[in-house]
Structures are given as C-alpha cells and as structure tokens.
N, C-alpha and C positions, 0 to 999 in steps of 0.2 A: 130857092136859096131863102134861108131866113138869117134875121140879124136879131140874135138872142141880145136884150138889153138888162143890164142889172143898175140900178140907182142906189148906193147904201148909202145911209147917215149913220156916221159915229159921234160919239160922244167921248172925249178924253179928259177928265177932269184935273188930271196934273198939268196938261200943258197950259203955259204961264205967258207964251211971247208967240209971236209969229215964227220966229225962228226954229222953236220947237215942233209947232205945227208942220213946218215945212218939211224939216228933218223926218219926221214921223209920217210923213204923206210921200214923199221921196223914196222911203224905205219899203214902205207899203206898196204903193205901186210898183216897185222894180222887181218885188217878189211874185206879185201877182203876175205881171208878164213874164217873168223869167219860167213860170211854173204852168202857165196856162195859156193855148191859144187865144188871147183876148187882146184887145187894147184897152188901155184904163188911163183916166186923168181925174184931177181934181176939178170938179166942175161947178161948184157953187161954195157960198160961204168962205170965200178965201181969206177973209178979213175978218172972221171971227173963231178967237184962240183956241175954243175947247170943241167944236165942231168941224167934222169935216166930212164931205159930200163926195162921193167917188163915183163915177159913172165908168161904166165896163160894157165892152161890146164884143162880140164873137160872130162867128159864120157857122152856119148848121145847113145842113141838107134837108133834115125833116124834124118834126115838131118835136120827137121824143130825145133826138140829140140835143137838140135847143133848150129842152128841159133838164137834160143832165148836167149841161156846160154850166147855166144858172145855179143849179144846184151846187156844183163843186164850187163856183166862184164865192158862193155864199159861205160853204163850209171852210174854204180856206181862209177867207178872211176872219171869221170867227175865231180858227185855230192860229192864227198868226200875229194877233194885234190883241193887247190888254184892253184896247176903246170898247166901249159898249156899244152894240149895234141897236139903234135906236129905229130904223125904218127900212124896208127893203121894196123897191118897187120894180116889179120884172115885166117887160113887154117883149113880144115878140112881133118884128116889123118885116 
C-alpha cells in the first residue's frame, strides 16, 4: 500500500482577511474531498491572508495509481479555484 501526498501552495491576491481565506479554504477542501478519494486539510500559513497551503493524501495499491491520483488532485485544484498555484510537492510514502 502506498500513500501519495501532495502539498499545494496557492496565492490568492484578492483575499484581504482571514475570514475570506477560511471561506476559500473550506470551499476548496470540501470540493476536493467530495470529488476525489482523498483527505485534505490546510496545513501551513493559516495566519497569512493571501497564502493557502493544502496537504492532500490518498491511498493507492501501486505506483501508477498513486501518480494518477496526484495528477487528478493537481488538475482538479487548478480547475476549481482562481488562486494561482505557486508550488507543488509530490511524495509517495
């Protein structure tokens, strides 16, 4: 069994309060978890208004499945938010 993990750093220049950021994060995290077989959470920079760091983990039986799942997550986030994707870290544990 493999645990594919993706850490995404996003930049949302229109966010000017932590309330706006929380709303964006909650919405995006709910969409991710409703559409893909993963767990997702905001993992860093919770007090920085325009930066959103998400950690996403799934379960896969083989390397190819793990890679496809990580690709799906990244593509889904790019398609479902206006925030700019700054960094992507992929890892299989």
